[in-house]
C-alpha positions in Angstrom: 0.1 -0.1 0.0 1.6 3.2 -1.0 2.1 6.2 1.2 -0.8 9.2 0.7 0.3 12.1 3.0 -3.1 13.6 2.1 -5.1 10.9 4.0 -5.5 11.3 7.8 -5.8 8.9 10.7 -9.5 8.8 10.5 -9.6 7.9 7.0 -7.1 5.1 7.4 -9.3 3.7 10.1 -12.4 3.9 7.9 -10.5 2.0 5.2 -9.3 -0.5 7.8 -12.8 -1.3 9.0 -13.8 -1.6 5.3 -11.0 -4.1 4.4 -11.6 -6.1 7.6 -15.3 -6.2 7.0 -14.5 -7.7 3.4 -12.2 -10.2 4.9 -9.0 -8.5 3.5 -7.2 -8.8 6.9 -3.6 -7.7 5.7 -5.0 -4.8 3.9 -6.8 -3.9 7.2 -3.7 -4.2 9.2 -1.9 -2.1 6.8 -4.5 0.6 7.1 -4.9 0.4 10.9 -1.1 0.7 11.1 -1.3 4.0 9.1 -4.0 5.3 11.4 -2.1 4.8 14.6 1.1 6.0 12.9 -0.7 9.3 12.5 -2.6 9.5 15.8 -1.3 6.9 18.3 -4.3 7.9 20.8 -6.8 6.1 18.3 -7.9 3.3 20.7 -10.3 1.9 18.1 -7.5 1.9 15.5 -5.4 -0.2 17.9 -8.3 -2.6 18.5 -9.0 -3.0 14.9 -5.2 -3.4 14.3 -5.3 -6.3 16.7 -8.5 -7.9 15.2 -6.6 -8.0 11.8 -3.6 -9.6 13.5 -5.8 -12.2 15.3 -7.3 -13.0 12.0 -3.9 -13.6 10.7 -3.1 -15.7 13.7 -0.3 -13.5 15.1 -1.6 -13.6 18.7 1.6 -11.9 20.2 1.3 -9.0 17.9 -2.6 -8.8 18.7 -1.6 -8.6 22.6 0.9 -5.7 22.0 -1.6 -3.9 20.0 -4.4 -4.4 22.7 -2.0 -3.1 25.2 -1.5 0.0 23.3 -5.1 0.3 23.1 -5.6 0.1 27.0 -3.3 2.8 27.3 -5.4 5.1 25.2 -8.6 3.5 26.7 -8.0 2.2 30.1 -11.9 1.9 30.8 -12.6 0.1 27.6 -14.4 -3.4 28.4 -13.7 -4.7 24.9 -10.1 -4.2 25.3 -10.2 -5.7 28.9 -12.1 -8.7 27.7 -9.9 -9.5 24.7 -6.6 -9.0 26.8 -8.1 -11.5 29.4 -9.1 -14.0 26.6 -5.6 -13.9 25.0 -3.5 -13.9 28.2 -5.3 -16.7 30.1 -7.0 -14.7 32.8 -10.5 -15.6 33.6 -13.1 -12.6 34.4 -16.5 -13.3 35.8 -18.2 -12.3 32.5 -18.0 -10.5 29.3 -18.4 -6.6 29.4 -21.7 -5.2 28.1 -19.7 -3.2 25.6 -17.7 -6.2 24.1 -21.1 -8.0 23.5 -22.8 -5.3 22.0 -19.8 -4.3 19.8 -19.3 -8.0 18.8 -22.8 -8.7 17.6 -23.5 -5.3 16.3 -20.8 -6.1 14.0 -22.0 -9.6 13.1 -25.5 -9.0 12.9 -25.8 -8.3 8.9 -24.2 -11.7 8.0 -24.5 -13.6 11.3 -26.8 -16.3 10.2 -24.3 -17.1 7.2 -21.2 -16.9 9.5 -23.0 -19.3 12.1 -24.1 -22.0 9.6 -20.6 -22.0 8.3 -19.3 -22.9 11.7 -22.0 -25.7 11.9 -23.6 -24.4 14.6 -25.9 -26.9 16.5 -27.2 -25.0 19.7 -30.9 -24.9 18.4 -31.0 -28.4 17.2 -29.6 -29.8 20.5 -32.2 -27.9 22.5 -35.2 -29.1 20.2 -34.0 -32.9 20.9 -34.3 -31.9 24.5 -37.9 -30.4 24.3 -39.0 -33.5 22.1 -37.6 -35.9 24.6 -39.3 -33.9 27.4 -42.6 -34.5 25.7 -43.5 -30.9 25.0 -46.7 -30.6 22.9 -46.6 -28.2 19.9 -49.7 -26.6 21.0 -48.7 -23.0 21.3 -49.6 -23.0 25.0 -46.3 -21.8 26.6 -44.8 -18.4 27.9 -41.0 -18.6 26.6 -38.3 -16.0 27.1 -35.4 -16.5 24.7 -32.3 -15.0 26.4 -29.6 -13.8 24.1 -32.0 -14.5 21.1 -29.7 -12.8 18.4 -31.2 -13.0 15.1 -33.8 -15.7 16.0 -32.2 -18.8 15.2 -33.0 -20.3 18.4 -36.4 -19.0 18.6 -37.8 -20.4 15.3 -38.0 -24.0 16.5 -39.8 -22.7 19.8 -42.4 -20.9 17.9 -44.7 -23.7 17.9 -44.6 -24.4 21.6 -45.4 -20.9 22.3 -48.4 -19.1 23.3 -46.1 -15.8 23.7 -42.5 -15.9 22.7 -40.1 -13.1 23.9 -36.4 -12.6 23.0 -33.9 -10.5 24.7 -30.6 -9.2 23.5 -27.9 -6.5 24.3 -27.3 -5.9 20.5 -29.7 -3.4 18.8 -28.6 -4.7 15.5 -29.3 -8.5 16.2 -32.7 -7.5 17.5 -33.5 -5.6 14.2 -32.7 -8.9 12.5 -34.8 -11.0 15.0 -37.8 -8.4 14.4 -37.8 -9.1 10.5 -38.3 -12.9 11.3 -41.8 -12.2 13.0 -41.4 -14.8 15.4 -41.4 -12.8 18.6 -44.3 -11.1 20.4 -41.9 -8.9 22.2 -38.4 -7.9 22.1 -36.2 -6.7 24.9 -32.9 -4.7 24.7 -30.7 -5.2 27.4 -28.5 -7.5 29.6 -30.0 -10.8 30.0 -29.9 -10.5 33.9 -31.5 -7.1 33.8 -34.3 -8.4 31.6 -35.1 -11.3 33.8 -35.2 -9.1 36.9 -38.2 -7.1 35.0 -40.2 -10.1 34.4 -42.9 -11.0 36.9 -42.2 -13.8 39.2 -43.3 -17.2 38.1 -44.4 -15.9 34.9 -42.8 -18.2 32.4 -43.1 -21.9 31.3 -39.5 -21.9 29.9 -36.5 -19.9 30.0 -34.1 -20.4 26.9 -30.4 -19.5 26.8 -28.9 -20.9 23.6 -25.2 -20.0 23.3 -25.6 -17.3 25.8 -23.5 -18.6 29.0 -20.5 -18.5 26.6 -20.7 -14.9 27.3 -21.8 -14.9 30.8 -19.1 -16.9 32.7 -20.1 -16.9 36.4 -23.8 -18.4 35.9 -24.8 -18.9 39.6 -27.0 -15.4 39.2 -28.6 -16.4 36.0 -29.9 -19.6 37.6 -31.3 -17.7 40.4 -33.0 -15.5 38.3 -34.5 -18.0 35.9 -35.6 -20.1 39.1 -37.6 -16.8 40.0 -39.4 -16.3 36.8 -40.4 -20.0 36.1 -43.6 -21.4 37.0 -43.8 -24.7 38.9 -43.0 -27.3 36.2 -40.9 -25.1 34.0 -37.7 -25.7 32.2 -34.5 -23.9 32.0 -33.0 -24.9 28.7 -29.4 -23.7 27.8 -26.2 -24.8 25.8 -22.6 -24.4 26.8 -19.2 -25.2 25.6 -17.7 -27.5 28.2 -14.4 -27.7 30.1 -13.4 -30.0 32.9 -13.7 -27.9 36.0 -15.5 -24.6 37.1 -15.7 -22.1 34.2 -13.1 -20.4 32.1 -12.5 -17.9 29.5 -11.0 -19.1 26.2 -8.8 -17.5 23.8 -12.1 -17.0 21.6 -13.6 -14.7 24.0 -16.1 -17.2 24.9 -16.4 -19.1 28.3 -16.5 -22.8 28.6 -18.5 -24.6 31.7 -18.0 -27.7 33.3 -20.8 -30.2 34.3 -20.2 -30.0 38.1 -20.1 -26.3 37.8 -23.6 -26.0 36.5 -25.0 -28.5 38.9 -23.7 -26.4 41.7 -25.4 -23.3 40.2 -28.6 -25.3 40.1 -28.4 -26.8 43.5 -31.3 -25.9 45.7 -33.0 -24.3 42.7 -33.7 -26.6 39.8 -33.1 -30.4 39.0 -30.8 -31.4 36.3 -33.5 -33.3 34.2 -31.7 -34.2 30.9 -28.6 -33.1 28.7 -27.4 -33.8 25.3 -23.6 -33.9 24.3 -22.1 -33.4 20.8 -20.1 -30.9 18.6 -21.8 -27.7 19.1 -19.8 -25.7 16.5 -16.4 -25.7 14.8 -13.6 -23.7 16.0 -10.4 -23.2 13.6 -11.7 -26.2 11.9 -12.2 -28.4 14.6 -15.2 -29.8 16.3 -16.0 -28.0 19.6 -17.4 -30.2 22.3 -20.8 -28.8 23.8 -23.6 -29.7 26.0 -27.3 -28.9 26.0 -29.1 -28.9 29.3 -32.5 -29.1 30.7 -33.2 -27.9 34.0 -36.5 -28.3 35.8 -38.4 -26.3 38.4 -40.3 -28.8 40.6 -44.1 -28.3 41.0 -44.1 -28.4 44.7 
């Protein structure tokens, strides 16, 4: 890429974003490098540079870029979460600005992207629903947490008298709205949405590919228990690890079998689970688990 002294840092940043969106990661890196050379206080350009380096599998360079971004914006949750993920530190949850940034960026091509990863979450949850003997009689009140574009909601519609969705990404909610399957969509953190629902108002709480951004899940279990009617189900998917929960270099969390049982203890019974590859990661199948937790009727 030739030098062009008439192009300022903001324009190099814009060109970097455009190149990255088009999948031209080397070009994106060159543009973001020009942006920070012109103005090294541009935290977004440092983050863009890091993402372009991640996409080229140059992790050490990406960590260096993120540390420069942190110098410019020490309060930025996006930078903090990525640094934690890439340096092996496990935080309690992904920051709201990271989740919103990630999925607002993905929304326009999310369905195509996730299909390319062979994502199996909705299918695994559907298997649990069938095994539980749910009838497709449009009788249930269901809340779909982290609903995204509505991929997890589509197989639930036949069971729902009222189907609500919740997501922190406004762009994802716009996509979900276009599907026409939800009776209401909430914009906000899933914990905050659950706190706004009346006690014992839901027959099912669904969290497909949601705990991968939650990490510490005990509060989510408590809130799900509070809004579930007696006899209701909490359905969720996770990527699995051997102990506790941990933040991976992907920026997603994994959860162990024992950890989730501990979160449910005294609240919900572990009724069923399904294991299998939930998606691919760098071309490799990633082990996952779909759970059905049940609230007792008495």
